[in-house]
C-alpha positions as CSV (number, residue, x, y, z in Angstrom):
1,X,103.3,-60.4,-56.5
2,X,103.1,-60.5,-52.7
3,X,103.1,-56.7,-52.5
4,X,100.1,-56.5,-54.9
5,X,98.3,-59.1,-52.9
6,X,98.9,-57.2,-49.7
7,X,97.7,-54.0,-51.3
8,X,94.5,-55.7,-52.5
9,X,93.9,-57.1,-49.1
10,X,94.3,-53.7,-47.4
11,X,92.0,-52.0,-49.9
12,X,89.4,-54.8,-49.5
13,X,89.5,-54.4,-45.7
14,X,89.2,-50.6,-45.9
15,X,86.2,-50.7,-48.3
16,X,83.5,-51.0,-45.6
17,X,85.0,-47.9,-43.8
18,X,84.9,-45.8,-47.0
19,X,81.5,-47.3,-48.1
20,X,79.9,-46.1,-44.9
21,X,81.1,-42.5,-45.3
22,X,78.5,-41.4,-47.8
23,X,74.9,-42.5,-48.2
24,X,74.4,-44.7,-51.3
25,X,71.8,-43.1,-53.5
26,X,70.4,-40.9,-50.7
27,X,71.0,-37.4,-49.4
28,X,71.4,-38.5,-45.8
29,X,71.7,-41.8,-44.0
30,X,68.6,-43.3,-42.5
31,X,70.3,-42.9,-39.1
32,X,70.8,-39.2,-39.7
33,X,67.0,-38.7,-40.2
34,X,66.4,-41.0,-37.2
35,X,68.7,-39.1,-34.9
36,X,67.4,-35.7,-35.9
37,X,63.7,-36.5,-35.6
38,X,64.1,-38.5,-32.4
39,X,66.0,-35.8,-30.7
40,X,63.5,-33.1,-31.7
41,X,60.7,-35.4,-30.4
42,X,62.5,-36.2,-27.1
43,X,62.9,-39.9,-28.0
44,X,65.5,-42.6,-27.4
45,X,67.2,-44.0,-30.5
46,X,68.1,-47.6,-31.1
47,X,66.1,-49.0,-28.2
48,X,66.9,-52.7,-27.9
49,X,64.1,-55.2,-27.2
50,X,64.5,-58.4,-25.2
51,X,64.7,-60.4,-28.5
52,X,67.6,-58.0,-29.6
53,X,65.4,-56.2,-32.2
54,X,66.2,-52.5,-32.4
55,X,63.5,-49.9,-32.4
56,X,64.6,-46.8,-34.3
57,X,63.0,-44.4,-31.9
58,X,61.0,-44.7,-28.7
59,X,59.0,-41.8,-27.3
60,X,56.7,-41.6,-24.3
61,X,53.8,-42.7,-26.4
62,X,55.2,-44.4,-29.6
63,X,57.5,-47.1,-30.9
64,X,58.7,-45.7,-34.3
65,X,60.2,-47.3,-37.3
66,X,62.1,-45.2,-39.9
67,X,62.4,-46.2,-43.5
68,X,63.0,-44.7,-46.9
69,X,59.7,-44.4,-48.8
70,X,60.6,-47.2,-51.2
71,X,60.7,-49.6,-48.2
72,X,57.2,-48.7,-47.1
73,X,56.0,-52.2,-46.6
74,X,58.8,-53.2,-44.2
75,X,58.0,-50.2,-42.0
76,X,54.5,-51.3,-41.4
77,X,55.3,-54.7,-40.0
78,X,58.2,-53.4,-37.9
79,X,56.1,-50.5,-36.4
80,X,53.3,-52.9,-35.4
81,X,55.7,-55.4,-33.8
82,X,57.6,-52.7,-31.9
83,X,54.4,-51.1,-30.7
84,X,53.1,-54.5,-29.5
85,X,56.3,-55.3,-27.7
86,X,56.5,-52.0,-25.9
87,X,52.8,-51.5,-25.4
88,X,53.0,-48.2,-27.2
89,X,51.3,-46.8,-30.2
90,X,53.1,-47.8,-33.5
91,X,54.5,-45.1,-35.6
92,X,56.4,-44.7,-38.9
93,X,58.6,-41.9,-40.1
94,X,58.8,-42.3,-43.8
95,X,61.8,-40.6,-45.4
96,X,60.8,-38.9,-48.7
97,X,63.8,-37.6,-50.7
98,X,61.8,-37.4,-54.0
99,X,58.3,-36.1,-53.2
100,X,56.7,-36.8,-56.6
101,X,58.3,-40.3,-56.9
102,X,57.7,-41.2,-53.3
103,X,54.0,-40.1,-53.3
104,X,52.8,-43.5,-54.3
105,X,54.7,-45.2,-51.4
106,X,53.4,-42.5,-48.9
107,X,49.8,-43.2,-50.1
108,X,50.2,-46.9,-49.6
109,X,51.4,-46.4,-46.0
110,X,48.6,-43.9,-45.3
111,X,46.0,-46.4,-46.3
112,X,47.3,-49.1,-44.0
113,X,48.2,-46.6,-41.2
114,X,44.6,-45.3,-41.1
115,X,43.2,-48.9,-41.0
116,X,45.6,-50.2,-38.3
117,X,45.9,-47.1,-36.0
118,X,49.6,-46.4,-36.9
119,X,50.8,-42.8,-36.7
120,X,52.7,-41.6,-39.7
121,X,55.1,-38.7,-40.2
122,X,57.0,-37.8,-43.3
123,X,60.5,-36.3,-43.2
124,X,62.4,-34.7,-46.1
125,X,66.0,-33.6,-46.5
126,X,64.9,-30.0,-46.3
127,X,63.9,-30.5,-42.6
128,X,67.5,-31.6,-41.8
129,X,68.9,-28.1,-42.4
């Protein structure tokens, strides 16, 4: 009984390590897209604000939030907040892994981005190769 309990504890403790090894329902992790795009655009990843919030990517001109297309609404608020805090233009990089399905989310962000002066970029898994 003790051996079984010990094995279950070890498996339970190891699960977060294994769970982090492959993206759940995605082709890449958000962080992979972030690191790739930010490096190409000469930015700094995971910039920490005074309030401990983390900006996904900061360039000379922009404070940028990355999100999968389905999380479009969250990206807007975060980009606006980060831009305000850093006195930079807010930007969003929306990750589209299913172009047709994600189109509705992209259009929603475009409408708000145009109204609130947020720059928007779209990244796909094809660009990662």
